[in-house]
N, C-alpha and C positions, 0 to 999 in steps of 0.2 A: 391588740384585741382581735380575736379570730371569730368569735360568735357573740352576737348580742341577743338579749332576751328582753322582751317588753310585754307586760301583761296589761291588756286594755279592756275596756267595755265590760262585758258580762263574763269575763274570765277567759278571754282569748289570749293565748300566749303566741306572740310573733317571734319566732326564732330565725335569725338570719346569719348565714355564714358570710363573713366579710373579710376574708383574708386577702383577696386579690390573687393574681396568678391562677385564675380558674378555680379558686377555692380548693386547691389541692390539700389533701389531708396529711399533715405531718403529725408528730406526736402531740404537739401543743394543741392543734386543731381537734384531734380526737378527744383529748382531755377536756377541751372547752365544750364539745358536744355532750360529753358525759355530764359536765357541770350544768349545762343548760337543761338536760333531761331531768336532773335532780331538782332543779328549780321548779320545773313544771310539776313534778311530783309533790314537792313541798307546798307549793301554792295551790294545789288541788284545782288546777285549771280545768276548764270545761271543753276546750278544743285547742289544738296546736297547729300552727301554720309554719311550715319550714320552707325557707327560701334561700337563694344564694345571690349575693350582690354582684353586679357586674355583668359581663357579656355571657358568662357561663355559670350554670348552676353548681356543678362540681365535676372536676375531671379525674377524680379518684385519688390514689395515694401520691404523695410527693416523692417522685422518683429521684429527684436531685438529693433529697435528704437521705434516701436509702442508699444511693450509689456512693455517697461520701463516707459511709461507715465501713470499717474493716469487717471481713467475713465473720470473725469470731463475735462481733457485736450485733451484726445485722439480724440474726434470728431472734435474739432476745428483744431487740428494739421493735421488730415487727410484732412480737407477742404483746409488748406493751401497748402498741398502737391498736391492735385488734381487741385487746382486753377492754380498753377505754371505749372504742367505737361500738363494740358489741354490748358493752354495759349500757350505753345510751339507747341502743335499739331495744334491749330488754325492758328498760324502764318505760319507754314510749309505748311498747306493745302491751304493757301491763296496765296502763292507765285506762280509766273509763273514757277519757277525752279522746275523740277521734283525731287522727292525724291527717292533715291536708298538706300536700307537697306541690309546689309550683316550680316547674323546671323550664329553663331557657338555655339556648346555646348548646355547648358541649356537655354531655352527661356520660361519664365513663366510670368503669371500675366500681369503687365504693359509692360513687354518686348514683350509679344505677341501683345499687342496693338500697339507698335512701329513698329513691323514687318507688321501688317495688314494695317498700314497707308501708306505704301510704294506704289509708282507707279510701281517700279520694285523691287521685293524682291528676294535676292539670299540666299541660305542656303547651308552651308557645309554639306557634306554627313553624318557627325556624329551629326548633330543638332537634338534636340528633343524639341517638343513644347507641352506645357500644360497650361490650363487656370488657374488652382490652386485656384481660388477665393473661390468657395463654399466649397472646402475641408477644409478651416479654418473658415467657417462661414461668409466670406466676400462676397461682390457683385462686379461686374465688374467696372473698370474705364478705362482710357486711350482710350476711344472710342471703346472698344472691342465689346460691345453689339450692336454697330452701324455698325462697319466695317465688323465684322466676318459674319453676315448673308448675306451681300452683296457679299462677296468673296466666301463663301462655301454653301450658302443657309440656310434658317431659321432652318430647322430640324437638319442639321448637326451642325450648330452653337450651338443649344440648347444641342445637345449631348456633344459637347466639353466643353461647359460651365457648364453643370450639372454633368457629370461623371468625368471630369478632367483627362480623359485618355490621355496618352502620345502618341503623333503623331510623327512618324519618318519624316525625311526630304523628303524621297521619297513619303510618303503619303501626306505630306503637299503640295508638288508640284502637285500631282494627283488631290487633292481636290481644288486647286486654292489659297491656303494660301500664297504660294511663287511662283515666276515665274519659277525658275529653280534651280537645285541642281548641285554643283560643288565639286570637291575633296577639302578637307580641306586646303591642301597646295596651292591651286590655288584661294581660296576664295577672298582674298584681291586684288590680281592682276586682277581678273575678275571684281570685283566690281569697281575698279579704272578705268579699261578700259571702262566699261559700263557707269559710271557716267561721265567720261571725254568726251565720245562721245556725250552724251546729252548736256554737257556744251558748246559744239561747235555747237549745233543745233539751231533751230528756237525757241527761248525762248518765244516770245509772242504767237506763235502758240501753243506751249506746254501748256502755261497757259490757253488759251481758251479750248484746248482739255481736260485738267484736269477738268475744271469746267463742260464741257459738259458730260463727263463720270459720274461725281458725280451727276449731275442733272438728269441723265437718270432714276433714281429710284424715283424721286419726281415730275416729270412732265409728262403730257400726250404726246402721239405721235405727235399730231398737234402742240402743243406748242414747243416741242423739234425740230421738223422739221423747224419751223419758226426760232428758235434760230440758228440752223445750217446754214440756208440760210443767215441770217444777218451776222454771224461771218465769213463765207466764203467770202462774198462780201467785208467785211472790210479787211480781210487778203490779198485778191488779190491785193488791191491797197496800202497796206502797203509797207514799204521799205523791210521788210523781204520777202513778197510775190514777189515783183519785182525782188529782188536778186535771189530768188530760181528759178524762171522761166528763167531769163536771163542766169543763170549758166547752167541750163539744156539744153537750146537751143545752148549754146556755147560749150557744152561738157566739162565743168569744174566743179570742186567742189565749191559749194556755200560758201561764207564767211558770215555766219549769225552773227558773233561776231561784225561786223561793222554796222549791220542794225537792231538793236533792236528797236522795236516799241511797245508802250503800246496798248493793245487791247481796243476796245470800251466796254462800259457797264461794266467796270472793278469794281467788288465789293470790299469792304474793306476786309482786310485779316482775319476778324472775329470780334466777339464782343469785346468790350473794355477788354483788358487783365489786370489782377491784377498787381499792381506795385510790383517790387521786386528789392532789392538792388543788384548790381553787386558784386559778391564776388568770384566766382570760375571759370568762363570761361576764358581760356587763348586764346588770339587772336593773330594770326600772319598773316602778309601779305607777299606773296611770288609770285611776278610776276602777280598779279591780274590786 
């Protein structure tokens, strides 16, 4: 088992990488992450928390596996790995459910991509981040070359990707790679608290907000203002919007878990994902 999935409470999916050896991503791990993302999509979860068991969150690709392959097989093998990993990222990006990532210890390569994909990224104070790709003559994957410039700016992203310098948790928060830093012993509790709160929130509104934020870098101001206006009008007449306003006027806490509504103009969760045989994801349902 390389990835476990547990759906708890109000629809919070806890996805944990648990391979050991720094949670290095081999082909089986990549396929397990894809399976886990599909489970989240199928279960229509309301928030996703991604963690890594052990001393390190994720050290990137499994170089031992790659080095053991003859040259004629390595390229196709890496294509299989990235197809599965990128399929997982596409699904998670397409959900209404926000993605919270909690990282500790070493975070490198594709592990950096997983952190950069988060809507809310938490880092333990002892975490360290490095791109690592070009240090071994490889190039980025896991969306790093797309997400990192959006988070930290193009020049700083190029610096990190080219020099492979190690970034501390404090510097990562300062540059916008993660949302905040917590003490190592509080990391998991704070991540569960944050993700649990999001799972009780306005899921459809979260989904629209996630897409608006991502679209801000690819649309002009006029087009973006029009999209905001359309989505706000639709949200106001949705069951979520009506519940939120009614709760505010009544001075009570809104119960969005009973008022989920699909937003208009909802895109697919991404391009067609490559097929993969379920083999490693452990799925448990607990009070979902």
